[in-house]
C-alpha positions in Angstrom: 0.0 0.0 0.0 1.4 3.4 -0.9 1.9 6.1 1.8 1.5 9.8 1.0 2.5 12.9 2.9 2.8 16.5 1.8 5.0 19.2 3.3 5.0 23.0 3.1 8.0 25.1 4.2 7.8 27.7 7.0 10.4 30.6 7.0 11.7 33.0 9.6 12.0 36.8 9.1 15.4 36.3 7.3 13.7 33.9 4.9 15.7 31.1 6.3 13.9 27.7 6.5 12.5 27.3 10.0 10.2 24.2 9.7 7.9 22.2 7.5 4.2 21.6 8.0 3.4 18.0 7.3 0.0 17.4 5.7 -2.2 14.3 5.2 -2.8 13.1 1.7 -4.5 9.9 0.8 -3.3 9.8 -2.8 -1.9 11.8 -5.7 -4.5 14.5 -5.4 -3.2 17.6 -3.6 -6.2 18.2 -1.3 -7.5 16.8 1.9 -9.7 13.9 0.9 -10.1 12.1 4.2 -13.4 11.6 5.9 -12.0 10.9 9.4 -9.7 13.8 10.7 -8.5 11.6 13.6 -7.4 8.8 11.3 -5.8 11.3 9.0 -3.7 12.8 11.8 -2.7 9.4 13.0 -1.5 8.5 9.4 0.7 11.6 9.3 2.2 10.7 12.7 2.9 7.1 11.6 4.1 8.0 8.1 6.5 10.7 9.4 8.0 8.4 12.0 8.0 4.9 10.4 7.6 5.2 6.7 9.4 8.3 5.5 11.5 9.0 8.6 11.3 12.5 10.1 14.8 13.5 9.2 14.2 12.7 5.6 11.1 14.8 5.5 12.3 17.8 7.4 16.1 17.7 7.2 16.8 18.5 10.8 14.1 21.3 11.0 10.9 21.3 13.0 7.8 19.5 11.8 4.4 21.1 12.4 1.7 18.4 12.7 -2.0 19.2 12.9 -3.8 17.5 15.8 -7.4 16.6 16.0 -9.4 16.4 19.2 -9.3 12.6 19.6 -5.6 12.3 18.8 -4.9 15.0 21.5 -6.9 13.1 24.1 -5.3 9.8 23.3 -1.8 11.4 23.5 -0.8 9.8 20.2 1.7 12.5 19.4 3.9 11.3 22.3 5.5 8.7 20.1 7.4 11.4 18.2 10.5 13.3 19.5 9.2 16.4 21.4 12.2 18.5 20.4 11.5 18.0 16.7 7.7 18.5 16.5 5.3 21.5 16.8 1.8 20.3 18.0 -0.5 22.4 15.9 -4.0 22.6 17.5 -6.7 22.9 14.8 -9.2 25.7 14.9 -12.1 23.1 14.9 -11.4 21.9 18.5 -13.6 22.8 21.4 -11.4 23.7 24.5 -13.2 21.7 27.2 -11.4 20.7 30.4 -10.3 17.3 29.0 -8.8 18.8 25.9 -7.0 21.5 27.8 -5.5 18.8 30.1 -4.4 16.9 27.0 -2.7 20.0 25.5 -1.0 20.6 28.9 0.3 17.1 28.8 1.8 17.7 25.3 3.3 20.9 26.5 4.8 19.3 29.7 6.3 16.5 27.5 8.4 19.2 25.7 6.5 19.8 22.5 6.1 23.3 21.1 2.4 24.2 20.9 0.8 26.2 18.0 -2.8 27.4 17.4 -3.9 27.1 13.8 -6.2 29.8 12.2 -6.6 31.3 15.7 -9.9 33.0 16.6 -9.5 35.4 19.4 -12.4 34.4 21.6 -12.6 34.1 25.5 -13.1 30.3 25.4 -9.6 29.9 23.9 -7.9 31.8 26.7 -6.8 28.7 28.6 -5.2 27.4 25.4 -3.4 30.7 24.7 -1.7 30.3 28.1 -0.2 27.1 26.9 0.7 28.3 23.4 4.1 29.2 21.9 3.0 30.1 18.4 -0.2 31.5 17.0 -0.9 31.2 13.3 -2.8 34.0 11.6 -4.5 33.4 8.2 -3.3 36.4 6.1 -5.9 35.7 3.4 -8.9 36.2 5.6 -7.7 38.4 8.4 -8.3 42.2 7.8 -5.3 44.5 8.2 -6.6 45.9 11.6 -6.9 42.4 13.0 -3.4 41.4 11.8 -2.0 44.5 13.6 -4.1 43.9 16.8 -2.8 40.3 17.0 0.8 41.7 17.0 0.0 44.3 19.6 -1.7 41.9 22.0 0.3 38.7 21.7 3.9 39.6 20.9 4.4 41.4 24.3 3.3 38.1 25.9 6.2 36.3 24.4 4.0 34.4 21.9 5.4 34.0 18.4 3.2 34.9 15.5 3.1 33.0 12.2 1.6 34.6 9.1 0.2 31.8 6.9 -1.1 31.9 3.3 1.3 34.8 2.5 1.3 34.9 -1.3 3.5 37.9 -2.2 6.6 39.7 -1.1 4.5 42.7 -0.2 2.4 40.6 2.2 5.6 39.1 3.7 7.1 42.5 4.3 3.9 43.8 5.8 3.8 40.9 8.3 7.5 41.2 9.1 7.1 45.0 9.7 4.3 44.2 12.2 6.8 41.9 14.1 5.6 38.5 12.9 8.2 35.8 13.4 7.4 33.1 10.9 5.8 33.0 7.4 4.1 30.3 5.4 3.0 30.5 1.7 4.3 30.5 -1.8 5.8 33.9 -1.9 9.4 32.6 -1.5 9.2 30.3 -4.5 8.3 32.9 -7.0 10.4 36.0 -6.1 9.6 39.0 -8.3 12.6 40.3 -10.2 12.2 44.1 -10.4 15.4 45.0 -12.2 18.7 43.6 -13.5 21.2 43.6 -10.6 24.9 44.0 -11.0 26.9 41.0 -9.8 29.5 41.4 -7.1 33.0 40.8 -8.3 33.3 37.3 -6.8 30.0 36.2 -8.1 30.8 37.5 -11.5 34.0 35.4 -11.5 32.1 32.3 -10.5 29.4 33.0 -13.1 32.2 33.3 -15.7 33.6 30.0 -14.5 30.2 28.4 -15.0 30.2 29.6 -18.6 33.6 28.1 -19.0 32.3 24.7 -17.8 29.7 24.6 -20.6 32.4 24.4 -23.3 32.9 20.9 -24.8 36.5 20.9 -23.9 37.7 22.4 -20.6 40.6 24.8 -20.6 42.5 23.6 -17.5 44.8 26.6 -17.6 41.8 29.0 -17.3 40.2 26.9 -14.6 43.4 26.7 -12.6 43.7 30.5 -12.7 40.1 30.9 -11.5 40.6 28.5 -8.6 43.9 29.9 -7.5 42.4 33.4 -7.3 39.7 32.0 -4.9 41.2 30.4 -1.8 37.8 29.1 -0.7 37.3 27.2 -4.0 40.8 25.9 -3.9 40.4 24.6 -0.4 37.1 22.9 -1.2 38.6 21.2 -4.3 41.6 19.8 -2.4 39.4 18.7 0.5 37.1 17.0 -2.0 39.9 15.2 -3.9 41.5 14.0 -0.7 38.3 12.6 0.8 37.8 8.9 1.5 35.5 8.7 -1.5 38.5 8.7 -3.9 40.9 6.9 -1.6 44.1 8.2 -3.2 47.1 6.8 -1.3 49.1 10.0 -1.5 47.6 13.4 -0.5 46.9 15.7 -3.5 48.4 19.1 -2.7 48.1 21.1 -5.9 45.1 22.5 -7.7 46.5 21.4 -11.1 47.0 17.9 -9.9 43.5 17.8 -8.5 42.0 19.0 -11.8 43.9 16.4 -13.7 42.9 13.5 -11.4 39.2 14.3 -11.4 38.7 14.0 -15.1 36.5 16.3 -17.1 33.0 14.8 -16.4 33.5 14.6 -12.6 35.3 18.0 -12.5 32.4 19.7 -14.4 29.8 18.2 -12.1 31.6 19.1 -8.9 32.5 22.6 -10.0 28.9 23.3 -11.1 27.6 22.4 -7.7 30.3 24.4 -5.8 29.8 27.5 -8.0 26.1 27.4 -7.6 26.6 27.3 -3.9 28.8 30.4 -4.2 26.1 32.2 -6.2 23.6 31.3 -3.5 25.5 33.2 -0.8 23.3 35.9 0.6 20.2 34.0 -0.3 18.2 31.5 1.9 19.9 28.2 2.2 16.6 26.7 1.1 17.2 28.1 -2.5 20.5 26.2 -2.8 18.9 23.1 -1.3 16.0 23.4 -3.8 18.4 23.8 -6.8 20.5 20.8 -5.6 17.4 18.7 -5.0 16.0 19.5 -8.5 19.3 18.6 -10.1 19.4 15.2 -8.5 15.7 14.5 -8.8 15.6 15.3 -12.5 18.7 13.3 -13.1 17.1 10.3 -11.5 13.9 10.9 -13.6 15.8 10.5 -16.9 14.7 6.9 -17.5 11.0 8.1 -17.4 11.2 11.4 -19.3 14.4 11.4 -21.4 16.4 8.1 -21.4 20.1 8.6 -21.7 19.9 12.4 -21.1 20.8 12.3 -17.4 23.3 15.2 -17.7 20.9 17.4 -19.5 18.2 16.9 -16.9 20.8 17.5 -14.2 21.5 20.9 -15.8 17.8 21.8 -16.0 17.4 21.2 -12.3 20.6 23.0 -11.3 20.0 26.1 -13.4 16.2 26.3 -12.9 16.6 28.8 -10.0 19.7 30.7 -11.3 17.6 33.8 -12.2 16.6 34.0 -8.6 20.1 33.4 -7.3 21.7 36.1 -9.5 18.8 38.5 -9.7 18.5 38.7 -13.5 15.9 37.4 -15.9 16.4 33.9 -17.2 16.5 34.9 -20.9 19.3 37.4 -20.3 21.3 34.8 -18.3 20.9 32.1 -20.9 22.4 34.3 -23.6 25.7 34.1 -21.6 25.5 30.5 -20.7 26.2 28.1 -23.6 23.9 25.4 -22.4 22.5 22.6 -24.7 19.6 24.0 -26.8 17.1 21.5 -25.3 18.1 22.7 -21.7 17.9 26.3 -22.8 14.4 25.9 -24.2 13.2 24.1 -21.1 14.5 26.8 -18.7 12.7 29.3 -20.9 9.6 27.1 -20.7 9.0 27.2 -24.4 5.9 25.1 -25.3 7.7 22.3 -27.1 10.7 22.1 -24.8 11.7 18.4 -24.5 12.5 18.4 -20.8 9.6 20.7 -19.7 7.4 17.7 -18.6 10.2 16.5 -16.2 10.6 20.0 -14.7 6.9 20.4 -14.2 6.8 16.9 -12.6 9.5 18.1 -10.2 7.6 21.3 -9.4 4.4 19.3 -8.9 6.2 17.0 -6.4 7.6 20.0 -4.5 4.2 21.5 -4.0 2.4 18.1 -3.6 0.3 18.9 -6.6 0.3 15.3 -7.6 -2.8 15.7 -9.8 -0.5 17.6 -12.2 1.7 14.5 -12.9 0.3 14.2 -16.4 1.6 11.4 -18.6 3.0 9.4 -15.6 1.4 6.1 -15.1 0.8 4.3 -11.7 4.1 2.3 -11.8 6.1 5.4 -12.8 4.5 7.4 -10.0 5.8 4.9 -7.5 9.2 5.3 -9.0 8.9 9.1 -8.9 8.0 8.9 -5.2 11.0 6.7 -4.5 13.6 8.9 -6.3 12.0 11.9 -4.6 13.1 10.7 -1.2 16.5 9.7 -2.6 17.0 13.2 -4.0 15.9 14.8 -0.7 18.6 12.9 1.2 21.2 13.6 -1.5 20.4 17.4 -1.5 20.5 17.6 2.3 24.0 16.1 2.4 25.3 18.1 -0.6 23.9 21.4 0.9 25.6 20.7 4.2 28.9 20.0 2.4 28.8 22.9 0.1 27.6 25.4 2.7 30.6 24.8 4.9 
């Protein structure tokens, strides 16, 4: 039997990843389709702890899990590690004495407590006293109510989370009011207002990326680029001397390392490292997302483009480069000599050959599984499997490259 779970990221005021909310899904449709909220909550708890593993799902961050009335009363959440989970109390619960006692038990066990879609009514006062985070629905709350919530609850030491934030303007409004956390799609589609000038180091790294797209590498040029950047040189030597390669003698020169790696492995490694450099100053989640996409699409090649693993790797890796550099994709691609098929896909031209794979990736990221057109049942199982593999790979690569 297939297990399904969706996740949505939650960010802090610096747009750094803070947590994921884990959501019940009964199948490939991205909507709640359960008839029993208690059973749905229990499936999220079981799937996140025993099927997917919590670390795989949230990568060391917190996990927000919605709790129904019966699950709270039965203390089912207590099977999860308290320091990794936020107990999210649904707005549908009625705070009678038994339920308040259950929330108190969760709190005393060490869980963080959040109130979802909070309604400021007197009967919820006992729950507020136990609460660490209050979630405010930005879509339905009028501006005066958003401000009032900040004025009333921030002085009490309660954190505020603005959810359903759909634009940068809404994010900035919430941040200016003092809200601590933010949930919505605004981070995924940043609006590019103008073409930004690249800092000198980023310009050098972008030029190195251009150099890597040439059919034959100019090792003299690459050696010069690396020697002018101590950080890149250090990472290269650390990488080549790692246990993965197992060279008996330590590799001490940049030139020797470039020669030993070979063109294919060198190109792959440098692309990842240079993308990490371009991501500096941006949320780590953007680098993680680019790395996840590169690996996920590479693993999807047998389904969407057999034998074109490297092309799909490039599509994923460069799919967010416009956000990382702050320039529109069309302008950037005039300077990057990528394969034509990759170019067309990144520009999202109608007949682009790898566009279905990129759209599949985006559908999986947003749990919009109904958009997996052209993927049959057996292939969907394969997609789900490589999705988890890519998550683990991206977590490890992000940690390594972000050092």
